[in-house]
N, C-alpha and C positions, 0 to 999 in steps of 0.2 A: 457460445464462447466469445467473449469480447476481445477483439483483436485489433492491433495497430499494424498496418502494412509497413514492413521494414523498408528502409530506403538506403541503408549503408552498403558499402562495397562488399561486406561479408556475405551478402545474399547471393553473390555470384559463385557458382561452383566451378572449380578448375580441376580437371581430371588429374589424379595422382596426389592431390593436396588433401591432407587429413583434416577434416572439419568435424566440429561437434554440432549436433543438431539440437536446436531449442524447440521443444514441443509443448504445446498448451493443451491442457485437459479441461474438463468441465469445472466451472467455478473459478477460472483464471489461474488454476494451479499450473506451474511450469516445471519441466524437468529437462535433463540434458542426456543425449544418447550419442553413441558412435554407430557408424554403419560399416561393417566389415566389407560389404560389397560396394561401398561408395555410391549408394543409390542417389541419383540426381533428382531433386524435387523442386517444386515451386512453392512460394508462400501460399498458405491456405490449403495445401494438399493434406489429405488424411493419411496417417501412417499407422501401421500396426507395430507396436514396440513390446519389448520384454517388460513384464510386470512382476509383481510379487506372486510367485507360484502360477504364472500364466501369461496372458497377453492382454494388452489394453490398446485403445485407439485414441489418437489425439491429432491435433493440427500442427503442421510444421510452421514455425514462425520465421526462423532465420538460421543461417550458419554462424557459428561462433568459433573464433580461433582456438585451437586446441591448447595453445600455450597458456591460456587463462585457467586451465584445469590441470593442475599438477597430478591429480589422481585419476586422469581420464581413462587409464587402462582398466580401471575397476567399474567403469560405467556400463550400464545395460545397453543393449543393441537395438537398432532399427531392424525389424524383421522383413518388412515389405511395404510397398505402397498399398493402401486399402483398395479393395475391389468394390464393385457395385454391391455385391452380396454383403461385404463387410459393413458398408454404410447402412444397408437395410437392417442388419443385426443391431447396429448402434441405435437406429431409430426405434426398433422394437424395445431395446433396453430403456429408452427414454419413457415409453409408456409404462414399462414395469416399474421404473423409478417413481412415477406418480402414484401407482397403486401401493408400492411399498411405503411411500411417505404417509399416505392416509392410514395404512394398517399400523405402522409404527406409532403414529400419533394416538391412535385408539388405545394401543397397549400402554403407552405412557400414562394416559388418563386412568386406565385400569389399575396400574401399579401406583398411582398417585405420586409420580416422580416430579420434582420441581425442576424441570428442564424444558428447554424450547428446541424443538426439532427445526433445523434450518434447511437441510438439503440431504438428498440421497444420491449416491453414485454407484452404479453397477460397473464392475470391471467388465471389459469387453467379452470375455469368455464366461462370465457369470460365476467365476470361481470365488468371487468375493463381492460383498455388498457393504459399502461404507455409509454409515449414518452420521451426519454432522449435527452437533447440537451446541447450544450455549447454556450455561448455568452459573449461578452466583457462587456456587461452591462445588466440591467434588460430589458425585452422585454414585450411589451403589446401584448399578444397573445390571447386576449379574442375572437376576430373574428375567429382566427384559431381553437380555442376550439369548438366554435359553429359549424363550418363546419365539424369538425371531429365527433362531437356528432351526427350531423344529418346524417353523412355517415354511422357510425357504430352502432348507436342506443344503446350505452352502456356508462358507466361512463368513462370519459377521464381525464387522469392526465398528465400534462406536468411538467417535473422535470429538472430544470437547475442544471448541475453538473460541477465540475472543470475539468481541463485537466488531473489531476492525476486519477480521477475517470473514465474519458474517456479511458485512457490507460488500466485501470483494466478491464473495460467492453469489450473492443475490443481485448485485449491480443496482443501478438507479441513476438519477440525475442530481448533481450537486446544486448549491444555491446559485452557481454561475450559469446554470442551464445546460452544462455539458455533462457527458457521462462521467461517472466517478473515476478519478485518477487511478485508484487502487484496482479497479476493474479493467481499465484501458491500457495502462503502460507501466505502472509501478511494479517492480519485482520484489522489493523489500519495503518494509515500513521503517521510516526514519524516526528517531526520537524527536518529538515535538513538545515545546514548552510554552507556557504563557508569556515568557520573556520575549519570545519572537514577536508576539502581537504588540507588546510595549515598544520594542525597537522600531516597529513599522507604524507606530502611532495609530493603531487600529482600536476600535471599540473593544473594551475589555469585558463586555457582556458575554457570558458563556453561549447564549443563543446566537450571537453574531459570529463567533469564531469556531463553532463546533460543526462537524459534518453530520451526515445521516447516521453514523454509528454512535453519535453522542460524544465523541472524543474530539480533541483539537484537530482542525483541518490539516491534512498533509501539506497543502499548498502554502501554509505559513512558512515552510522551510525554503520555498523556491527562490525568494528574493532576499532571504535573511543576510547573506554575505554582502550583497550590495548595500543594504542599510547599515550594516556594521562598519563597512569600509568608509562610507560617506560620513557617518556620524563621527568617526575618528578624525576627520578632516575639518570639522566645524565645531564651534563651541556649543555647549548645552544650552537649551532654553532656560532662562532664568539666571544665567551666569552674569557676573559683573566684569566688564572688560575696560581697559584703559587705552586711550588713543590720544597722542599729542597732549598729555597731561589732563585729559578730561575723561570722566568715567561714564560708561553707558551700561544699560541693562539689555541683554539679549531677549527679545520678545517673541521672535518667530524664526524657525529654521526651515529652509526649503532645500531638501537634499537633491531634488531633481534639477533645480536651477543653480545649485551649488552656491547658495548665498544665504545670508541671514539678516534680520532686521534688528536694529538697536534703537534704544530710546534714551535721550539725555535727560538731565534734571528738569528741563523745561517741557518734557513730554514731546519733543520733536523727534520724528522717526527718520531713520536713515538706513538704506539698504547697502550692505557690504558684500562684495564678492569673495569667493574662497581665495582668490589670488591676493586680496588685500588683507586677509586675516593674519598673515605673518606680522603685519605692522601693529597688531593689537596684542596687549598683554592681559592675560586672565588674572583678575584680582580675587574673584570668588567663584568657585565652580557652581554649575547650575543644579537643577533638581530633575529627578526622574519621576514620571507619573507612577504613583504607588497606590493601586486599588486592590484590596484583598479579594481573593477568590475563596470559595469554599476550600477547606484544607485539602480535600482530595483532588482539587483542580490544578494544583501546582506540580503534580506528577509528570514525569516524562512518560507519555503513553506508548510504551513498547509492550505489546501483548504477545507473548509466546504461546503458540497453540499447545494445549495440553492434550497429548494423544494417548488413548488407551486402546490397545489392540487386544481384543478378546475373541478367541476362535472357538468354534464348536465343531 
């Protein structure tokens, strides 16, 4: 479980204060719970929580203010802190998950299904086994579910996920050399567009701005607001501006230095600060870099997991 140690004040438990517990499960999946007994815990503690028709185990991340959850009364509950025996059961389940992964992959080949198995997750009490997979289209896996149910004698769930969810579950290192953001701290996937790369004057080569999942990198959104705000304060590159009756062409923009470079008719260059820009009059707007992507690359990559819950 990839975890970021919380540092905010919500991590402190105050007796009598109602808090929502944020708990992380295998694959970076997070959920929220209440504790009727107000169990005090520390970050990284294992907890046994209510699950779908049973119990599950996860790690406590932080306390969250209850006011953020209008429907908190309908939340499932924290049952107890995990014991040594509980943790041993969890470790045993991990070995079972590896065996189930190999067995399921064999059955996928036997049924000649065009799907990629990504991960397997045992519920703590083994009342359910969830198989995560990716596929280019919907798969008829009813025969596969019957085989798995006959093999493991428990409830079987096959869940189709997107490639971004796959990266989150498997983890890895990004091009920056750091653990993937989606695995480390992102709770939700934000819409990412190629326009964000243009705004930041980044290379528009798909190989340069794509993550391990093959989609546009989530970090393109982190500084987007800064670039948009700064860009509104300065003229566009290529714009024609007038100052003291003389025309200049804007040849370079420096958002960090809050300045731009202009060129006169004699090709002489001059650096202008953002404070002096008010004295310039824009005669002709500039141009934006327009490089075409493949048609499917202009999408906003928001991938909603398609879940199919099949029980036997």
